[in-house]
N, CA, C and O of each residue as an XYZ file, in Angstrom:
776
protein
N       0.819     -1.232     -0.123
C      -0.165     -0.021     -0.004
C       0.950      1.099     -0.102
O       2.064      0.996      0.414
N       0.475      2.242     -0.873
C       1.176      3.203     -0.995
C       0.677      4.385      0.112
O      -0.534      4.580      0.220
N       1.560      5.116      0.874
C       1.020      5.971      2.041
C       1.756      7.402      1.844
O       1.407      8.412      2.455
N       2.929      7.351      0.815
C       3.338      8.834      0.792
C       4.044      8.757     -0.747
O       4.694      7.781     -1.123
N       3.868      9.627     -1.337
C       4.959     10.008     -2.571
C       5.516     11.421     -2.833
O       4.835     12.446     -2.792
N       6.883     11.356     -3.119
C       7.523     12.502     -3.204
C       8.176     12.477     -4.651
O       8.870     11.495     -4.918
N       8.030     13.392     -5.534
C       8.421     13.433     -6.888
C       8.032     14.658     -7.723
O       7.292     15.551     -7.309
N       8.590     14.619     -8.919
C       8.046     15.547     -9.888
C       7.083     15.694    -10.174
O       6.520     14.608    -10.306
N       6.271     16.763    -10.443
C       4.985     16.884    -11.185
C       5.276     16.692    -12.488
O       6.085     17.452    -13.019
N       4.754     15.792    -13.128
C       5.052     15.434    -14.819
C       3.948     16.133    -15.492
O       4.116     16.753    -16.542
N       2.698     16.022    -14.824
C       1.369     16.288    -15.706
C       0.434     16.820    -14.655
O       0.381     16.219    -13.581
N      -0.400     18.017    -14.879
C      -1.425     18.288    -14.046
C      -2.749     18.445    -15.047
O      -2.694     19.203    -16.015
N      -3.850     17.731    -14.764
C      -5.003     17.961    -15.084
C      -6.200     18.196    -14.181
O      -6.101     17.964    -12.977
N      -7.202     18.599    -14.656
C      -8.192     19.471    -13.643
C      -8.430     18.963    -12.230
O      -8.647     19.758    -11.315
N      -8.384     17.394    -12.003
C      -8.600     16.866    -10.991
C      -7.492     15.931    -10.417
O      -7.614     15.426     -9.302
N      -6.494     15.733    -11.150
C      -5.323     14.781    -10.662
C      -3.801     15.334    -11.275
O      -3.651     16.216    -12.121
N      -2.875     14.652    -10.680
C      -1.615     14.981    -11.444
C      -0.949     13.681    -11.348
O      -1.212     12.839    -10.489
N       0.015     13.548    -12.366
C       0.950     12.437    -12.583
C       2.284     12.921    -12.018
O       2.992     13.808    -12.494
N       2.557     12.035    -10.692
C       3.796     12.560    -10.007
C       4.936     11.403    -10.559
O       4.641     10.211    -10.469
N       6.033     11.752    -11.039
C       7.099     10.977    -11.339
C       8.201     10.653    -10.210
O       9.028     11.408     -9.698
N       7.961      9.365     -9.999
C       8.775      8.974     -8.505
C       9.986      7.851     -9.237
O       9.677      6.684     -9.479
N      11.163      8.322     -9.486
C      11.991      7.465    -10.132
C      11.698      6.834    -11.530
O      11.991      5.681    -11.845
N      11.081      7.752    -12.318
C      10.909      7.271    -13.653
C       9.639      6.445    -13.984
O       9.280      6.102    -15.110
N       8.942      6.152    -12.652
C       7.384      5.769    -12.516
C       6.365      6.741    -12.301
O       6.433      7.536    -11.364
N       5.288      6.719    -13.232
C       4.516      7.960    -13.227
C       3.195      7.326    -12.437
O       2.579      6.363    -12.895
N       2.853      7.967    -11.235
C       1.539      7.759    -10.475
C       0.540      8.790    -10.776
O       0.809      9.990    -10.729
N      -0.712      8.282    -11.112
C      -1.823      9.018    -11.219
C      -2.306      9.182     -9.931
O      -2.578      8.182     -9.266
N      -2.498     10.647     -9.339
C      -2.842     10.925     -8.125
C      -3.865     11.814     -8.200
O      -3.663     12.923     -8.695
N      -5.271     11.401     -7.655
C      -6.354     12.258     -7.625
C      -6.184     13.351     -6.550
O      -5.625     13.111     -5.480
N      -6.692     14.574     -6.875
C      -6.374     15.679     -5.868
C      -7.717     16.491     -5.565
O      -8.596     16.639     -6.414
N      -7.779     16.955     -4.387
C      -9.093     18.165     -4.110
C      -8.582     19.268     -4.766
O      -7.375     19.412     -4.962
N      -9.439     20.065     -5.121
C      -9.152     21.422     -5.695
C      -8.391     22.354     -4.797
O      -7.708     23.242     -5.306
N      -8.470     22.198     -3.363
C      -7.558     22.793     -2.707
C      -6.051     22.531     -2.852
O      -5.213     23.420     -2.995
N      -5.788     21.159     -2.797
C      -4.439     20.552     -2.940
C      -3.833     20.892     -4.478
O      -2.651     21.124     -4.730
N      -4.790     20.866     -5.301
C      -4.549     20.930     -7.011
C      -4.038     22.547     -7.113
O      -3.154     22.986     -7.849
N      -4.839     23.261     -6.182
C      -4.317     24.883     -6.337
C      -3.115     24.925     -5.818
O      -2.279     25.508     -6.508
N      -2.687     24.391     -4.594
C      -1.487     24.524     -3.806
C      -0.190     24.063     -4.833
O       0.817     24.752     -4.992
N      -0.429     22.827     -5.449
C       0.735     22.090     -6.032
C       0.849     22.528     -7.376
O       1.759     21.988     -8.004
N      -0.003     23.568     -8.129
C       0.020     23.887     -9.399
C       1.506     24.435     -9.794
O       2.208     24.012    -10.713
N       1.800     25.435     -8.915
C       3.067     26.035     -9.326
C       4.422     25.231     -9.078
O       5.487     25.592     -9.578
N       4.291     24.143     -8.288
C       5.435     23.359     -7.798
C       6.093     22.410     -8.778
O       5.456     21.791     -9.631
N       7.346     22.333     -8.616
C       8.016     21.371     -9.590
C       8.078     19.869     -8.849
O       7.987     18.825     -9.494
N       8.219     19.913     -7.632
C       8.166     18.835     -6.875
C       7.520     18.760     -5.738
O       7.608     19.683     -4.928
N       6.782     17.671     -5.495
C       5.681     17.684     -4.386
C       5.917     16.261     -3.587
O       6.465     15.264     -4.056
N       5.408     16.403     -2.359
C       5.437     15.618     -1.447
C       3.954     15.253     -0.779
O       3.569     15.897      0.198
N       3.189     14.253     -1.319
C       1.685     14.122     -0.899
C       1.730     12.727      0.025
O       2.547     11.809     -0.043
N       0.694     12.864      0.821
C       0.263     11.833      1.875
C      -0.793     11.040      0.719
O      -1.463     11.686     -0.086
N      -0.802      9.873      0.783
C      -1.744      9.296     -0.131
C      -2.585      8.278      0.464
O      -2.071      7.565      1.325
N      -3.857      8.086      0.128
C      -4.732      7.182      0.192
C      -4.858      6.075     -0.792
O      -5.230      6.407     -1.918
N      -4.649      5.002     -0.600
C      -4.778      4.066     -1.860
C      -5.907      3.226     -1.637
O      -6.006      2.396     -0.733
N      -6.810      3.505     -2.573
C      -8.288      3.048     -2.777
C      -8.277      1.694     -3.461
O      -7.678      1.712     -4.536
N      -8.740      0.641     -3.142
C      -8.785     -0.680     -3.594
C     -10.095     -1.229     -3.585
O     -10.565     -1.539     -2.490
N     -10.894     -1.438     -4.812
C     -11.933     -2.301     -4.773
C     -11.483     -3.370     -6.018
O     -10.399     -3.443     -6.595
N     -12.716     -4.168     -6.216
C     -12.726     -5.260     -7.030
C     -12.339     -4.700     -8.581
O     -11.746     -5.523     -9.279
N     -12.585     -3.532     -9.115
C     -12.557     -3.272    -10.375
C     -11.575     -1.818    -10.418
O     -11.280     -1.269    -11.480
N     -11.147     -1.326     -9.087
C     -10.674     -0.112     -9.089
C      -9.230     -0.165     -8.010
O      -9.135     -0.828     -6.978
N      -8.300      0.647     -8.548
C      -7.019      0.865     -7.643
C      -6.785      2.502     -8.065
O      -6.465      2.916     -9.180
N      -6.989      3.141     -7.090
C      -6.926      4.604     -7.455
C      -6.064      5.252     -6.169
O      -6.110      4.739     -5.050
N      -5.336      6.353     -6.452
C      -4.415      6.969     -5.585
C      -5.112      8.319     -5.336
O      -5.571      8.931     -6.301
N      -5.213      8.801     -4.119
C      -5.840     10.064     -3.498
C      -4.637     10.687     -2.783
O      -3.944     10.024     -2.011
N      -4.383     12.099     -3.083
C      -3.129     12.843     -2.648
C      -3.549     14.130     -1.763
O      -4.506     14.834     -2.085
N      -2.865     14.343     -0.782
C      -3.269     15.448     -0.005
C      -1.814     15.836      0.495
O      -0.833     15.096      0.556
N      -1.914     17.222      0.849
C      -0.681     17.939      1.116
C      -0.445     17.894      2.771
O       0.620     18.213      3.298
N      -1.531     17.477      3.433
C      -1.298     17.724      4.731
C      -1.907     16.047      5.486
O      -2.656     15.296      4.862
N      -1.522     15.830      6.521
C      -2.214     14.498      7.003
C      -3.412     14.634      7.838
O      -4.012     13.670      8.312
N      -3.768     15.969      8.016
C      -4.820     16.401      8.603
C      -6.009     16.043      7.715
O      -7.048     15.477      8.054
N      -5.590     16.557      6.318
C      -6.573     16.373      4.996
C      -6.928     14.872      4.749
O      -8.003     14.347      4.457
N      -5.671     14.342      4.960
C      -5.654     12.914      4.482
C      -6.785     12.045      5.530
O      -7.656     11.256      5.164
N      -6.474     12.447      6.838
C      -7.335     11.701      8.001
C      -8.727     12.101      7.764
O      -9.597     11.274      8.037
N      -9.088     13.308      7.273
C     -10.587     13.804      7.078
C     -11.059     12.992      6.071
O     -12.083     12.340      6.273
N     -10.417     12.918      4.910
C     -10.890     11.969      4.013
C     -11.122     10.869      4.365
O     -12.250     10.413      4.181
N     -10.158     10.134      4.957
C     -10.352      8.518      5.357
C     -11.604      8.658      6.374
O     -12.292      7.639      6.430
N     -11.941      9.527      7.029
C     -13.146      9.474      7.868
C     -14.493      9.437      7.162
O     -15.450      8.704      7.413
N     -14.354     10.535      6.068
C     -15.409     10.767      5.172
C     -15.942      9.344      4.447
O     -17.074      8.858      4.458
N     -14.772      8.882      3.848
C     -15.085      7.793      3.037
C     -15.305      6.439      3.761
O     -15.509      5.430      3.084
N     -15.269      6.383      5.153
C     -15.763      5.285      6.150
C     -17.461      5.401      6.163
O     -18.154      4.482      6.601
N     -17.896      6.372      5.746
C     -19.244      6.351      5.954
C     -19.950      5.902      4.426
O     -19.699      6.288      3.285
N     -20.915      4.936      4.945
C     -21.744      4.348      3.772
C     -22.554      5.434      2.968
O     -23.410      6.170      3.458
N     -22.130      5.413      1.599
C     -22.803      6.429      0.812
C     -21.846      7.343      0.204
O     -22.049      7.846     -0.902
N     -20.522      7.630      1.097
C     -19.543      8.550      0.863
C     -18.345      7.814      0.261
O     -17.582      7.158      0.971
N     -18.189      7.938     -1.104
C     -17.093      7.415     -1.776
C     -16.145      8.404     -2.185
O     -16.377      9.613     -2.163
N     -15.044      7.862     -2.569
C     -13.741      8.970     -2.752
C     -14.094     10.130     -3.422
O     -13.732     11.228     -2.997
N     -14.871      9.985     -4.590
C     -15.324     11.185     -5.412
C     -16.230     12.456     -4.528
O     -16.084     13.655     -4.764
N     -17.005     11.994     -3.669
C     -17.663     12.685     -2.774
C     -16.839     13.160     -1.927
O     -16.863     14.383     -1.789
N     -15.868     12.372     -1.110
C     -14.826     12.860     -0.126
C     -13.913     14.144     -0.643
O     -13.668     15.206     -0.070
N     -13.518     13.668     -1.892
C     -12.589     14.842     -2.470
C     -13.566     15.893     -2.660
O     -13.096     16.938     -2.211
N     -14.834     16.075     -3.180
C     -15.621     17.016     -3.330
C     -15.700     17.870     -2.102
O     -15.608     19.097     -2.118
N     -15.886     17.094     -0.983
C     -16.091     18.012      0.395
C     -14.831     18.753      0.626
O     -14.730     19.918      1.009
N     -13.787     17.835      0.311
C     -12.338     18.664      0.999
C     -11.961     19.680     -0.396
O     -10.903     20.308     -0.363
N     -12.670     19.775     -1.337
C     -12.671     21.025     -2.239
C     -13.226     22.048     -1.991
O     -12.737     23.108     -2.382
N     -14.394     22.012     -1.277
C     -14.952     23.287     -0.759
C     -14.718     23.795      0.593
O     -15.055     24.940      0.894
N     -14.068     22.877      1.554
C     -13.875     23.203      3.051
C     -12.872     22.719      3.536
O     -12.675     21.529      3.290
N     -11.980     23.381      4.308
C     -10.779     22.794      5.048
C     -11.250     21.797      5.904
O     -12.452     21.775      6.167
N     -10.339     20.801      6.476
C     -10.779     19.881      7.423
C     -11.221     20.429      8.531
O     -12.204     19.876      9.025
N     -10.700     21.555      9.195
C     -11.186     22.338     10.274
C     -12.433     22.970     10.117
O     -13.159     23.037     11.109
N     -12.847     23.491      8.948
C     -14.316     23.946      8.538
C     -15.253     22.669      8.827
O     -16.210     22.691      9.600
N     -14.805     21.497      8.048
C     -15.758     20.512      8.225
C     -15.879     20.005      9.580
O     -17.014     19.704      9.949
N     -14.855     19.848     10.432
C     -15.068     19.371     11.720
C     -16.065     20.326     12.605
O     -16.936     19.975     13.400
N     -15.697     21.533     12.248
C     -16.506     22.746     12.856
C     -18.000     22.253     12.479
O     -18.816     21.860     13.313
N     -18.219     22.337     11.111
C     -19.861     21.858     10.717
C     -20.319     20.654     11.622
O     -21.319     20.703     12.338
N     -19.560     19.671     11.525
C     -20.218     18.279     12.204
C     -20.275     18.522     13.764
O     -21.160     18.065     14.486
N     -19.158     19.344     14.215
C     -19.623     19.563     15.588
C     -20.703     20.501     15.980
O     -21.210     20.428     17.099
N     -21.063     21.352     15.130
C     -22.267     22.348     15.255
C     -23.496     21.479     14.531
O     -24.599     22.024     14.521
N     -23.392     20.420     14.045
C     -24.434     19.798     13.406
C     -25.218     20.634     12.207
O     -26.438     20.797     12.186
N     -24.433     21.055     11.367
C     -24.593     21.868     10.416
C     -24.337     21.228      9.021
O     -23.204     21.398      8.572
N     -25.207     20.528      8.277
C     -25.037     19.786      6.963
C     -24.865     20.864      5.804
O     -24.439     20.380      4.755
N     -25.069     21.977      5.795
C     -25.018     22.798      4.601
C     -23.847     22.773      3.824
O     -23.896     22.978      2.611
N     -22.625     22.501      4.520
C     -21.315     22.384      3.578
C     -21.381     21.066      2.782
O     -21.070     20.959      1.596
N     -21.823     20.080      3.579
C     -21.751     18.454      2.952
C     -22.787     18.786      1.605
O     -22.438     18.555      0.447
N     -24.018     19.323      1.952
C     -24.862     19.187      0.870
C     -24.663     20.255     -0.337
O     -25.495     20.269     -1.245
N     -23.661     21.067     -0.347
C     -23.242     21.695     -1.464
C     -22.329     20.771     -2.391
O     -22.137     21.227     -3.518
N     -21.767     19.610     -2.112
C     -21.448     18.664     -2.905
C     -22.325     17.943     -3.609
O     -23.382     17.561     -3.107
N     -21.939     17.653     -4.987
C     -22.962     17.021     -6.060
C     -23.177     15.589     -5.397
O     -22.260     14.979     -4.846
N     -24.202     15.215     -5.483
C     -24.513     13.786     -4.890
C     -24.672     13.624     -3.569
O     -24.885     12.481     -3.164
N     -24.603     14.736     -2.614
C     -24.852     14.396     -1.181
C     -26.033     14.982     -0.983
O     -26.113     16.162     -1.323
N     -27.121     14.385     -0.449
C     -28.308     14.989      0.026
C     -28.385     15.344      1.520
O     -27.393     15.200      2.236
N     -29.381     15.738      1.928
C     -29.628     16.047      3.226
C     -29.499     14.886      4.263
O     -28.926     15.079      5.334
N     -29.958     13.862      3.980
C     -30.049     12.643      4.649
C     -28.613     12.041      4.370
O     -28.258     11.487      5.411
N     -27.971     11.962      3.726
C     -26.563     11.537      3.795
C     -25.711     12.489      4.707
O     -24.984     12.093      5.619
N     -25.886     13.715      4.362
C     -25.063     14.673      5.136
C     -25.359     14.446      6.785
O     -24.427     14.488      7.587
N     -26.765     14.199      7.210
C     -26.990     14.060      8.533
C     -26.531     12.895      9.081
O     -26.295     12.745     10.280
N     -26.375     11.921      8.081
C     -25.818     10.658      8.397
C     -24.304     10.670      8.813
O     -23.745      9.997      9.679
N     -23.779     11.643      7.937
C     -22.286     11.855      8.054
C     -22.037     12.473      9.464
O     -21.176     12.018     10.217
N     -22.877     13.589      9.800
C     -22.666     14.262     11.242
C     -22.961     13.361     12.251
O     -22.339     13.554     13.296
N     -23.854     12.286     12.229
C     -24.141     11.313     13.147
C     -23.106     10.694     13.417
O     -22.661     10.760     14.562
N     -22.511      9.994     12.509
C     -21.702      8.987     12.442
C     -20.065      9.786     13.044
O     -19.268      9.298     13.845
N     -19.996     10.809     12.496
C     -18.512     11.279     12.656
C     -18.465     12.217     14.067
O     -17.457     12.659     14.618
N     -19.594     12.344     14.391
C     -19.641     13.626     15.632
C     -18.753     13.221     16.650
O     -17.960     14.093     17.005
N     -18.672     12.054     17.249
C     -17.930     11.453     18.285
C     -16.319     11.351     17.932
O     -15.382     11.680     18.660
N     -16.284     10.895     16.834
C     -14.770     10.825     16.136
C     -14.100     12.301     16.218
O     -13.043     12.600     16.774
N     -14.981     13.127     15.529
C     -14.524     14.545     15.327
C     -13.972     15.069     16.566
O     -12.813     15.443     16.748
N     -14.956     15.054     17.414
C     -14.863     15.574     18.548
C     -13.386     15.225     19.585
O     -12.800     15.947     20.393
N     -13.137     13.846     19.152
C     -11.951     13.384     19.816
C     -10.423     13.948     19.222
O      -9.325     13.891     19.775
N     -10.794     14.505     17.897
C      -9.621     15.103     17.075
C      -9.336     16.421     17.758
O     -10.239     16.996     18.365
N      -8.178     16.895     17.686
C      -7.754     18.125     18.096
C      -8.222     19.276     17.041
O      -7.986     19.136     15.841
N      -8.780     20.221     17.464
C      -9.464     21.133     16.643
C      -8.707     22.479     16.515
O      -9.277     23.425     15.971
N      -7.366     22.612     17.026
C      -6.860     23.633     16.600
C      -7.510     25.094     16.524
O      -8.262     25.319     17.472
N      -7.396     26.030     15.691
C      -8.222     27.356     15.589
C      -9.350     27.107     15.373
O      -9.519     26.169     14.594
N     -10.451     27.707     15.860
C     -11.832     27.812     15.614
C     -11.965     28.483     14.112
O     -11.244     29.417     13.762
N     -12.867     27.957     13.356
C     -13.131     28.598     11.979
C     -15.029     28.667     12.097
O     -15.786     27.933     12.731
N     -15.272     29.622     11.382
C     -16.664     29.883     11.152
C     -16.970     28.943      9.920
O     -16.639     29.316      8.794
N     -17.527     27.868     10.094
C     -17.736     26.879      9.008
C     -18.707     27.460      7.964
O     -18.367     27.484      6.781
N     -19.895     27.927      8.360
C     -21.093     28.322      7.422
C     -20.582     29.530      6.603
O     -20.661     29.603      5.376
N     -20.010     30.538      7.475
C     -19.760     31.896      6.965
C     -18.752     31.537      5.872
O     -19.111     31.758      4.716
N     -17.521     31.007      6.082
C     -16.727     30.929      5.180
C     -17.095     30.131      3.840
O     -16.739     30.512      2.725
N     -17.899     28.906      4.097
C     -18.487     28.197      2.816
C     -19.470     28.973      2.035
O     -19.643     28.800      0.829
N     -20.159     29.900      2.811
C     -21.066     30.848      1.931
C     -20.222     31.842      1.151
O     -20.404     32.204     -0.011
N     -19.145     32.266      2.099
C     -18.181     33.436      1.258
C     -17.376     32.680     -0.044
O     -17.311     33.174     -1.170
N     -16.868     31.567      0.296
C     -16.395     30.852     -0.674
C     -17.173     30.676     -1.952
O     -16.793     30.905     -3.100
N     -18.540     30.145     -1.457
C     -19.345     29.958     -2.683
C     -19.829     31.113     -3.548
O     -20.185     30.923     -4.710
N     -19.840     32.498     -2.884
C     -20.027     33.512     -3.603
C     -18.754     34.040     -4.266
O     -18.915     34.641     -5.328
N     -17.631     33.913     -3.838
C     -16.567     34.170     -4.759
C     -16.074     33.150     -5.995
O     -15.192     33.367     -6.826
N     -16.901     32.004     -5.851
C     -16.840     30.962     -6.926
C     -17.677     31.482     -7.985
O     -17.302     31.534     -9.157
N     -19.030     31.944     -7.496
C     -19.993     32.455     -8.627
C     -19.317     33.662     -9.401
O     -19.724     33.919    -10.534
N     -18.266     34.438     -8.813
C     -17.642     35.435     -9.292
C     -16.501     35.257    -10.355
O     -15.990     36.172    -11.001
N     -16.147     33.739    -10.435
C     -15.188     33.338    -11.239
C     -13.888     33.076    -10.521
O     -12.940     32.707    -11.213
N     -13.747     33.198     -9.422
C     -12.461     32.806     -8.765
C     -12.306     31.285     -8.354
O     -13.348     30.680     -8.103
N     -11.232     30.686     -8.273
C     -10.986     29.428     -8.059
C     -11.220     29.234     -6.382
O     -11.251     30.231     -5.661
N     -11.367     27.975     -5.869
C     -11.582     27.658     -4.462
C     -10.123     27.886     -3.765
O     -10.140     28.219     -2.580
N      -8.956     27.742     -4.366
C      -8.042     28.019     -3.648
C      -7.651     29.624     -3.354
O      -7.037     30.034     -2.369
N      -8.195     30.462     -4.524
C      -8.031     31.933     -4.653
C      -8.826     32.241     -3.439
O      -8.389     33.035     -2.606
N      -9.996     31.639     -3.294
C     -11.035     32.258     -2.493
C     -10.741     31.803     -1.024
O     -11.147     32.441     -0.053
N     -10.085     30.779     -0.943
C      -9.404     30.371      0.606
C      -8.537     31.217      1.039
O      -8.639     31.736      2.151
N      -7.416     31.503      0.080
C      -6.398     32.309      0.394
C      -6.551     33.471      0.655
O      -5.866     33.937      1.566
N      -7.552     34.379     -0.095
C      -8.198     35.888      0.333
C      -8.986     35.671      1.535
O      -8.827     36.567      2.364
N      -9.899     34.621      1.924
C     -10.457     34.905      3.178
C      -9.638     34.585      4.344
O      -9.987     34.932      5.473
N      -8.391     33.836      4.081
C      -7.388     33.648      5.373
C      -6.981     34.819      5.982
O      -6.767     34.858      7.193
N      -6.847     35.830      5.219
C      -6.400     37.168      5.476
C      -7.513     38.066      6.351
O      -7.227     38.858      7.249
N      -8.905     37.728      5.844
C      -9.798     38.510      6.546
C     -10.042     38.017      8.130
O     -10.145     36.823      8.411
N     -10.118     39.065      9.107
C      -9.987     38.864     10.499
C     -11.142     37.990     10.888
O     -12.247     38.340     10.474
N     -11.052     36.857     11.654
C     -12.017     35.881     12.242
C     -13.204     36.740     12.900
O     -14.287     36.156     12.926
N     -13.171     37.939     13.394
C     -13.891     38.636     14.183
C     -15.054     39.216     12.979
O     -16.176     39.328     13.472
N     -14.997     39.486     11.938
C     -15.844     39.693     10.835
C     -16.565     38.588     10.599
O     -16.047     37.642     10.005
N     -17.796     38.548     11.007
C     -18.827     37.543     11.083
C     -19.658     37.694      9.563
O     -19.699     36.807      8.711
N     -20.168     38.767      9.482
C     -20.912     39.061      8.318
C     -20.540     38.501      6.881
O     -19.461     38.904      6.448
N     -21.318     37.572      6.014
C     -20.728     37.081      4.961
C     -20.483     38.063      4.003
O     -19.436     37.967      3.364
N     -21.350     39.118      3.746
C     -21.169     40.180      2.720
C     -19.656     40.857      3.187
O     -18.813     41.108      2.326
N     -19.456     41.072      4.356
C     -18.224     42.044      4.779
C     -17.077     41.148      4.507
O     -15.993     41.655      4.219
N     -17.223     39.776      4.576
C     -16.317     38.844      4.380
C     -15.777     38.885      2.848
O     -14.604     38.974      2.486
N     -16.838     38.804      2.118
C     -16.664     38.993      0.760
C     -16.001     39.953      0.332
O     -15.020     39.771     -0.389
N     -16.450     41.254      0.727
C     -15.753     42.367      0.330
C     -14.399     42.416      0.715
O     -13.531     42.753     -0.091
N     -14.152     42.114      1.859
C     -12.717     42.205      2.306
C     -11.851     41.130      1.318
O     -10.808     41.476      0.763
N     -12.310     40.072      1.211
C     -11.660     38.769      0.292
C     -11.588     39.267     -0.918
O     -10.729     38.733     -1.620
N     -12.401     40.390     -1.563
C     -12.388     40.867     -3.235
C     -11.134     41.873     -3.025
O     -10.303     42.110     -3.902
N     -11.132     42.328     -1.951
C      -9.819     43.589     -1.744
C      -8.614     42.739     -1.838
O      -7.673     43.028     -2.578
N      -8.645     41.715     -1.105
C      -7.354     40.940     -0.971
C      -6.767     40.193     -2.136
O      -5.578     39.961     -2.350
N      -8.034     39.791     -2.998
C      -7.704     39.036     -4.179
C      -7.170     40.180     -5.173
O      -6.273     39.975     -5.990
N      -7.840     41.432     -5.003
C      -7.170     42.373     -6.027
C      -5.638     42.861     -5.646
O      -4.837     43.278     -6.483
N      -5.391     42.741     -4.312
C      -3.936     43.208     -4.060
C      -3.165     41.746     -4.277
O      -1.971     41.858     -4.554
N      -3.615     40.581     -4.200
C      -2.913     39.530     -4.509
C      -2.676     39.430     -5.955
O      -1.563     39.036     -6.302
N      -3.608     39.746     -6.920
C      -3.425     39.570     -8.193
C      -2.163     40.717     -8.738
O      -1.223     40.458     -9.490
N      -2.446     41.833     -8.191
C      -1.502     42.966     -8.468
C       0.067     42.689     -8.262
O       1.062     42.991     -8.921
N      -0.142     41.976     -7.053
C       1.371     41.643     -6.699
C       2.109     40.141     -7.656
O       3.259     39.709     -7.581
N       1.311     39.791     -8.240
C       1.556     38.863     -9.229
C       2.171     39.031    -10.547
O       2.301     38.062    -11.296
């Protein structure tokens, strides 16, 4: 079983990368967040989940062990496959997902294609105790940031651009509209420096 890969990014496509490790190319599926982060890198080191079923062998890569751990928790739920797990991690950070689960807020999960309210509620029910046991570092306002990210996506920004811009917005700004306005200012200054 492959647990970690370090190598040169040979090729990037919308949802995967081919990582060259000693002249062997590994196709690794990525969340939008990880994809955005590795896009400019020549070499990368990824934590890997090896997904094996009768007719499938697939690798899923993550920049942090926290992201990998959340992915593995999500796909342990009946009805959540790797595609849905990657989808959830593409719209929210592991900390945001943990906060949503602890607050019993299914709104983040239902934003992913293929996840309805019942499945989202089952995820919350089954993961609430597991997530409570995990250390939650800094508090994040799950719903506020997911709504702000969604608003920025409709304006044509990528998930990683939206997240980077929102990271700079102070956590005490709770109003979604204000967070979006401040993020847009950050995006303007980020684009001007590049």
